[in-house]
N, CA, C and O atoms as a DFTB+ gen file, in Angstrom:
456 C
 N C O
     1  1     -36.624      -2.438     -29.206
     2  2     -36.006      -3.007     -30.364
     3  2     -34.675      -2.320     -30.581
     4  3     -34.557      -1.106     -30.415
     5  1     -33.695      -3.085     -30.947
     6  2     -32.339      -2.595     -31.103
     7  2     -32.025      -2.367     -32.579
     8  3     -32.456      -3.129     -33.444
     9  1     -31.266      -1.304     -32.851
    10  2     -30.881      -0.995     -34.231
    11  2     -29.880      -2.043     -34.734
    12  3     -29.065      -2.536     -33.954
    13  1     -29.930      -2.383     -36.013
    14  2     -28.975      -3.356     -36.562
    15  2     -27.539      -2.846     -36.413
    16  3     -27.253      -1.688     -36.718
    17  1     -26.654      -3.699     -35.950
    18  2     -25.260      -3.350     -35.795
    19  2     -24.920      -2.652     -34.487
    20  3     -23.748      -2.393     -34.218
    21  1     -25.922      -2.342     -33.668
    22  2     -25.661      -1.681     -32.372
    23  2     -25.109      -2.703     -31.387
    24  3     -25.523      -3.862     -31.397
    25  1     -24.177      -2.279     -30.536
    26  2     -23.617      -3.219     -29.570
    27  2     -24.676      -3.655     -28.545
    28  3     -25.561      -2.883     -28.178
    29  1     -24.565      -4.863     -28.113
    30  2     -25.499      -5.413     -27.135
    31  2     -24.966      -5.087     -25.742
    32  3     -23.813      -5.380     -25.428
    33  1     -25.806      -4.483     -24.914
    34  2     -25.427      -4.150     -23.545
    35  2     -25.970      -5.231     -22.626
    36  3     -27.172      -5.494     -22.609
    37  1     -25.091      -5.851     -21.870
    38  2     -25.479      -6.904     -20.946
    39  2     -25.149      -6.451     -19.527
    40  3     -24.013      -6.077     -19.238
    41  1     -26.133      -6.486     -18.656
    42  2     -25.925      -6.127     -17.249
    43  2     -25.337      -7.343     -16.550
    44  3     -25.947      -8.411     -16.509
    45  1     -24.131      -7.159     -15.996
    46  2     -23.471      -8.279     -15.322
    47  2     -23.457      -8.137     -13.818
    48  3     -23.127      -9.086     -13.106
    49  1     -23.817      -6.948     -13.317
    50  2     -23.821      -6.728     -11.872
    51  2     -25.056      -5.913     -11.519
    52  3     -25.316      -4.869     -12.117
    53  1     -25.806      -6.394     -10.553
    54  2     -27.000      -5.703     -10.114
    55  2     -26.622      -4.510      -9.238
    56  3     -25.634      -4.571      -8.506
    57  1     -27.394      -3.432      -9.304
    58  2     -27.124      -2.310      -8.405
    59  2     -27.351      -2.751      -6.964
    60  3     -28.204      -3.596      -6.690
    61  1     -26.595      -2.182      -6.062
    62  2     -26.726      -2.549      -4.647
    63  2     -27.302      -1.394      -3.857
    64  3     -27.152      -0.230      -4.228
    65  1     -27.956      -1.729      -2.775
    66  2     -28.512      -0.729      -1.863
    67  2     -27.462      -0.400      -0.825
    68  3     -26.925      -1.290      -0.166
    69  1     -27.173       0.872      -0.683
    70  2     -26.209       1.303       0.326
    71  2     -26.968       1.875       1.503
    72  3     -27.520       2.972       1.423
    73  1     -26.993       1.134       2.588
    74  2     -27.712       1.577       3.782
    75  2     -26.961       2.740       4.418
    76  3     -25.732       2.790       4.366
    77  1     -27.699       3.682       5.023
    78  2     -27.031       4.797       5.679
    79  2     -26.235       4.305       6.880
    80  3     -26.562       3.291       7.498
    81  1     -25.190       5.047       7.187
    82  2     -24.401       4.695       8.357
    83  2     -25.225       4.970       9.604
    84  3     -26.024       5.905       9.651
    85  1     -25.012       4.135      10.607
    86  2     -25.739       4.346      11.859
    87  2     -25.230       5.593      12.557
    88  3     -24.030       5.866      12.579
    89  1     -26.151       6.336      13.118
    90  2     -25.825       7.515      13.906
    91  2     -26.888       7.631      14.984
    92  3     -27.743       6.756      15.116
    93  1     -26.836       8.674      15.727
    94  2     -27.822       8.912      16.774
    95  2     -28.397      10.305      16.600
    96  3     -27.889      11.119      15.828
    97  1     -29.477      10.560      17.341
    98  2     -30.025      11.909      17.368
    99  2     -28.954      12.837      17.928
   100  3     -28.221      12.457      18.840
   101  1     -28.860      14.038      17.393
   102  2     -27.874      15.009      17.863
   103  2     -28.247      15.561      19.235
   104  3     -27.377      15.964      20.007
   105  1     -29.548      15.575      19.534
   106  2     -30.039      16.024      20.839
   107  2     -31.154      15.088      21.279
   108  3     -31.718      14.357      20.465
   109  1     -31.465      15.113      22.550
   110  2     -32.559      14.300      23.074
   111  2     -33.912      14.941      22.785
   112  3     -33.989      16.087      22.343
   113  1     -34.969      14.190      23.039
   114  2     -36.324      14.694      22.788
   115  2     -36.612      15.935      23.630
   116  3     -37.256      16.869      23.154
   117  1     -36.145      15.952      24.865
   118  2     -36.457      17.059      25.785
   119  2     -35.316      18.057      25.940
   120  3     -35.262      18.763      26.947
   121  1     -34.409      18.136      24.982
   122  2     -33.275      19.071      25.058
   123  2     -33.617      20.427      24.466
   124  3     -32.842      20.974      23.681
   125  1     -34.759      20.973      24.829
   126  2     -35.214      22.238      24.246
   127  2     -34.234      23.380      24.479
   128  3     -34.085      24.251      23.622
   129  1     -33.570      23.385      25.616
   130  2     -32.698      24.518      25.920
   131  2     -31.384      24.480      25.151
   132  3     -30.587      25.414      25.243
   133  1     -31.149      23.414      24.396
   134  2     -29.944      23.382      23.567
   135  2     -30.112      24.263      22.331
   136  3     -29.121      24.622      21.695
   137  1     -31.352      24.617      21.980
   138  2     -31.633      25.557      20.894
   139  2     -32.964      26.234      21.206
   140  3     -34.029      25.774      20.792
   141  1     -32.876      27.333      21.943
   142  2     -34.092      28.008      22.415
   143  2     -34.932      28.566      21.267
   144  3     -36.156      28.637      21.384
   145  1     -34.300      28.964      20.161
   146  2     -35.047      29.492      19.020
   147  2     -35.995      28.453      18.442
   148  3     -37.149      28.757      18.140
   149  1     -35.506      27.228      18.290
   150  2     -36.352      26.147      17.784
   151  2     -37.453      25.844      18.784
   152  3     -38.600      25.612      18.401
   153  1     -37.106      25.844      20.071
   154  2     -38.092      25.562      21.119
   155  2     -39.209      26.609      21.117
   156  3     -40.387      26.266      21.216
   157  1     -38.838      27.874      21.005
   158  2     -39.842      28.939      20.992
   159  2     -40.719      28.843      19.744
   160  3     -41.934      29.021      19.821
   161  1     -40.109      28.566      18.612
   162  2     -40.877      28.417      17.371
   163  2     -41.856      27.250      17.502
   164  3     -43.011      27.359      17.092
   165  1     -41.397      26.137      18.071
   166  2     -42.270      24.979      18.265
   167  2     -43.388      25.254      19.248
   168  3     -44.499      24.747      19.093
   169  1     -43.096      26.059      20.260
   170  2     -44.103      26.358      21.281
   171  2     -45.174      27.328      20.787
   172  3     -46.357      27.156      21.083
   173  1     -44.758      28.345      20.034
   174  2     -45.693      29.391      19.652
   175  2     -46.188      29.299      18.208
   176  3     -47.204      29.901      17.861
   177  1     -45.484      28.560      17.378
   178  2     -45.941      28.404      15.998
   179  2     -45.591      26.999      15.498
   180  3     -44.803      26.824      14.569
   181  1     -46.198      26.019      16.141
   182  2     -45.958      24.607      15.851
   183  2     -46.146      24.263      14.370
   184  3     -45.297      23.574      13.804
   185  1     -47.229      24.718      13.719
   186  2     -47.385      24.404      12.287
   187  2     -46.258      24.996      11.428
   188  3     -45.842      24.388      10.442
   189  1     -45.770      26.175      11.804
   190  2     -44.667      26.793      11.046
   191  2     -43.400      25.944      11.146
   192  3     -42.696      25.754      10.155
   193  1     -43.115      25.436      12.344
   194  2     -41.938      24.600      12.527
   195  2     -42.084      23.291      11.742
   196  3     -41.123      22.803      11.147
   197  1     -43.284      22.737      11.748
   198  2     -43.544      21.533      10.954
   199  2     -43.311      21.778       9.473
   200  3     -42.758      20.923       8.782
   201  1     -43.728      22.946       8.978
   202  2     -43.503      23.290       7.570
   203  2     -42.020      23.489       7.275
   204  3     -41.553      23.129       6.194
   205  1     -41.268      24.060       8.229
   206  2     -39.826      24.211       8.051
   207  2     -39.156      22.847       7.929
   208  3     -38.310      22.638       7.060
   209  1     -39.539      21.920       8.807
   210  2     -38.976      20.569       8.762
   211  2     -39.306      19.912       7.426
   212  3     -38.434      19.319       6.790
   213  1     -40.552      20.017       7.005
   214  2     -40.963      19.410       5.732
   215  2     -40.199      20.026       4.563
   216  3     -39.768      19.311       3.658
   217  1     -40.031      21.341       4.579
   218  2     -39.291      22.006       3.506
   219  2     -37.834      21.556       3.499
   220  3     -37.256      21.337       2.434
   221  1     -37.242      21.418       4.674
   222  2     -35.857      20.944       4.766
   223  2     -35.721      19.538       4.181
   224  3     -34.679      19.191       3.624
   225  1     -36.764      18.742       4.307
   226  2     -36.741      17.354       3.834
   227  2     -37.314      17.217       2.412
   228  3     -37.436      16.105       1.898
   229  1     -37.661      18.338       1.785
   230  2     -38.263      18.344       0.439
   231  2     -39.553      17.525       0.391
   232  3     -39.784      16.762      -0.546
   233  1     -40.372      17.695       1.399
   234  2     -41.647      16.990       1.493
   235  2     -42.783      17.998       1.573
   236  3     -42.550      19.202       1.683
   237  1     -44.011      17.501       1.516
   238  2     -45.204      18.338       1.609
   239  2     -45.291      18.983       2.990
   240  3     -45.025      18.334       4.002
   241  1     -45.657      20.243       3.027
   242  2     -45.742      20.993       4.279
   243  2     -46.664      20.328       5.303
   244  3     -46.430      20.423       6.508
   245  1     -47.693      19.667       4.829
   246  2     -48.658      19.050       5.735
   247  2     -48.093      17.841       6.473
   248  3     -48.684      17.382       7.451
   249  1     -46.954      17.319       6.014
   250  2     -46.370      16.105       6.602
   251  2     -45.342      16.387       7.684
   252  3     -44.880      15.451       8.336
   253  1     -44.968      17.633       7.897
   254  2     -43.855      17.976       8.779
   255  2     -43.978      17.516      10.214
   256  3     -42.966      17.307      10.882
   257  1     -45.189      17.355      10.701
   258  2     -45.376      16.988      12.104
   259  2     -45.800      15.532      12.264
   260  3     -46.211      15.135      13.354
   261  1     -45.712      14.739      11.225
   262  2     -46.267      13.389      11.252
   263  2     -45.259      12.330      11.698
   264  3     -44.050      12.560      11.717
   265  1     -45.791      11.179      12.051
   266  2     -44.979      10.010      12.375
   267  2     -44.165       9.619      11.148
   268  3     -43.000       9.241      11.263
   269  1     -44.778       9.711       9.982
   270  2     -44.085       9.345       8.740
   271  2     -42.846      10.207       8.531
   272  3     -41.813       9.696       8.097
   273  1     -42.924      11.496       8.828
   274  2     -41.771      12.384       8.648
   275  2     -40.653      12.005       9.611
   276  3     -39.481      11.984       9.234
   277  1     -41.020      11.706      10.851
   278  2     -40.018      11.306      11.839
   279  2     -39.354       9.991      11.415
   280  3     -38.136       9.846      11.519
   281  1     -40.149       9.047      10.942
   282  2     -39.619       7.764      10.504
   283  2     -38.715       7.940       9.284
   284  3     -37.646       7.334       9.211
   285  1     -39.137       8.761       8.334
   286  2     -38.332       9.040       7.147
   287  2     -36.982       9.640       7.541
   288  3     -35.939       9.206       7.053
   289  1     -37.009      10.624       8.412
   290  2     -35.776      11.286       8.837
   291  2     -34.856      10.294       9.552
   292  3     -33.656      10.238       9.284
   293  1     -35.436       9.519      10.460
   294  2     -34.651       8.558      11.245
   295  2     -33.997       7.519      10.341
   296  3     -32.820       7.202      10.511
   297  1     -34.745       6.993       9.389
   298  2     -34.174       5.975       8.503
   299  2     -33.173       6.576       7.519
   300  3     -32.193       5.921       7.164
   301  1     -33.401       7.797       7.080
   302  2     -32.482       8.447       6.143
   303  2     -31.100       8.626       6.751
   304  3     -30.093       8.540       6.049
   305  1     -31.050       8.873       8.053
   306  2     -29.769       9.105       8.721
   307  2     -29.320       7.936       9.581
   308  3     -28.376       8.067      10.360
   309  1     -29.981       6.800       9.449
   310  2     -29.538       5.592      10.148
   311  2     -29.661       5.682      11.652
   312  3     -28.879       5.065      12.375
   313  1     -30.625       6.436      12.130
   314  2     -30.832       6.578      13.567
   315  2     -31.641       5.376      14.053
   316  3     -32.707       5.086      13.510
   317  1     -31.136       4.673      15.075
   318  2     -31.858       3.492      15.555
   319  2     -33.239       3.843      16.085
   320  3     -33.457       4.944      16.590
   321  1     -34.156       2.916      15.969
   322  2     -35.511       3.101      16.465
   323  2     -36.487       2.288      15.644
   324  3     -36.100       1.479      14.801
   325  1     -37.765       2.520      15.909
   326  2     -38.804       1.796      15.184
   327  2     -39.973       2.736      14.924
   328  3     -40.046       3.831      15.481
   329  1     -40.873       2.294      14.079
   330  2     -42.068       3.081      13.804
   331  2     -42.888       3.224      15.085
   332  3     -43.502       4.263      15.328
   333  1     -42.891       2.176      15.897
   334  2     -43.614       2.245      17.175
   335  2     -43.022       3.337      18.068
   336  3     -43.762       4.105      18.683
   337  1     -41.688       3.406      18.140
   338  2     -41.034       4.474      18.911
   339  2     -41.425       5.846      18.367
   340  3     -41.753       6.757      19.127
   341  1     -41.385       5.979      17.042
   342  2     -41.736       7.255      16.417
   343  2     -43.180       7.638      16.735
   344  3     -43.479       8.799      17.018
   345  1     -44.062       6.655      16.684
   346  2     -45.474       6.896      16.981
   347  2     -45.652       7.366      18.421
   348  3     -46.377       8.326      18.681
   349  1     -44.988       6.687      19.353
   350  2     -45.149       7.037      20.774
   351  2     -44.602       8.437      21.070
   352  3     -45.231       9.204      21.800
   353  1     -43.442       8.774      20.514
   354  2     -42.880      10.109      20.744
   355  2     -43.803      11.170      20.146
   356  3     -44.072      12.189      20.781
   357  1     -44.282      10.934      18.936
   358  2     -45.158      11.897      18.273
   359  2     -46.495      12.016      18.984
   360  3     -47.066      13.104      19.047
   361  1     -47.001      10.915      19.517
   362  2     -48.273      10.929      20.240
   363  2     -48.141      11.633      21.586
   364  3     -48.972      12.473      21.932
   365  1     -47.104      11.294      22.343
   366  2     -46.951      11.826      23.701
   367  2     -46.517      13.284      23.731
   368  3     -46.980      14.049      24.576
   369  1     -45.644      13.672      22.829
   370  2     -45.193      15.068      22.817
   371  2     -44.833      15.492      21.398
   372  3     -43.660      15.510      21.025
   373  1     -45.844      15.830      20.617
   374  2     -45.583      16.203      19.223
   375  2     -44.672      17.423      19.093
   376  3     -43.879      17.503      18.155
   377  1     -44.779      18.373      20.023
   378  2     -43.934      19.569      19.969
   379  2     -42.465      19.183      20.130
   380  3     -41.607      19.636      19.371
   381  1     -42.190      18.354      21.112
   382  2     -40.810      17.912      21.354
   383  2     -40.274      17.110      20.175
   384  3     -39.095      17.217      19.838
   385  1     -41.122      16.316      19.553
   386  2     -40.712      15.499      18.419
   387  2     -40.259      16.367      17.251
   388  3     -39.186      16.147      16.691
   389  1     -41.066      17.342      16.888
   390  2     -40.731      18.215      15.758
   391  2     -39.520      19.080      16.094
   392  3     -38.668      19.313      15.236
   393  1     -39.437      19.556      17.332
   394  2     -38.282      20.354      17.742
   395  2     -37.003      19.526      17.661
   396  3     -35.966      20.034      17.235
   397  1     -37.066      18.258      18.066
   398  2     -35.890      17.398      17.998
   399  2     -35.427      17.213      16.545
   400  3     -34.232      17.269      16.256
   401  1     -36.369      16.997      15.653
   402  2     -36.005      16.827      14.246
   403  2     -35.358      18.105      13.718
   404  3     -34.330      18.042      13.045
   405  1     -35.942      19.256      14.012
   406  2     -35.399      20.528      13.517
   407  2     -34.016      20.808      14.100
   408  3     -33.131      21.275      13.383
   409  1     -33.815      20.526      15.398
   410  2     -32.491      20.710      15.992
   411  2     -31.476      19.796      15.308
   412  3     -30.343      20.200      15.047
   413  1     -31.890      18.569      15.021
   414  2     -31.003      17.612      14.368
   415  2     -30.643      18.085      12.968
   416  3     -29.484      18.001      12.560
   417  1     -31.626      18.580      12.236
   418  2     -31.370      19.127      10.895
   419  2     -30.366      20.269      10.978
   420  3     -29.408      20.317      10.208
   421  1     -30.586      21.188      11.912
   422  2     -29.691      22.340      12.057
   423  2     -28.264      21.904      12.370
   424  3     -27.310      22.443      11.810
   425  1     -28.120      20.939      13.257
   426  2     -26.773      20.480      13.626
   427  2     -26.107      19.727      12.492
   428  3     -24.914      19.908      12.248
   429  1     -26.854      18.887      11.799
   430  2     -26.264      18.166      10.669
   431  2     -25.890      19.146       9.547
   432  3     -24.881      18.966       8.866
   433  1     -26.705      20.166       9.369
   434  2     -26.390      21.182       8.363
   435  2     -25.093      21.917       8.733
   436  3     -24.266      22.190       7.863
   437  1     -24.917      22.233      10.008
   438  2     -23.709      22.901      10.469
   439  2     -22.465      22.027      10.278
   440  3     -21.368      22.548      10.078
   441  1     -22.630      20.719      10.339
   442  2     -21.519      19.778      10.144
   443  2     -21.374      19.369       8.674
   444  3     -20.556      18.509       8.346
   445  1     -22.164      19.982       7.795
   446  2     -22.193      19.633       6.368
   447  2     -22.532      18.158       6.161
   448  3     -21.985      17.502       5.275
   449  1     -23.438      17.650       6.988
   450  2     -23.851      16.246       6.891
   451  2     -25.323      16.117       6.578
   452  3     -25.892      15.034       6.718
   453  1     -25.956      17.205       6.154
   454  2     -27.396      17.166       5.860
   455  2     -27.587      17.202       4.374
   456  3     -28.721      17.178       3.897
């Protein structure tokens, strides 16, 4: 209910959705040697790396190694792909998948694009 004498606000333009710009992964799935620290962390403490990724994305720690996290990250940064692609990468090599996301986060952070 509006107070008497208050101006009437009329919405004349709907908000628009701004899709992220298209980009690509900063490194490939198997580019472990481009960041050996991430690779070692993924190899010896996979759950810790998953929690780091989730924390970087402001998500629940339990989600860091999931297909949903990979899909969220990919869509947030306009990286081409599909949920099926994300599922297959996560299924076939979950360590490489999480390492790729963490390397990408680190590189985007270094470029002030994260």
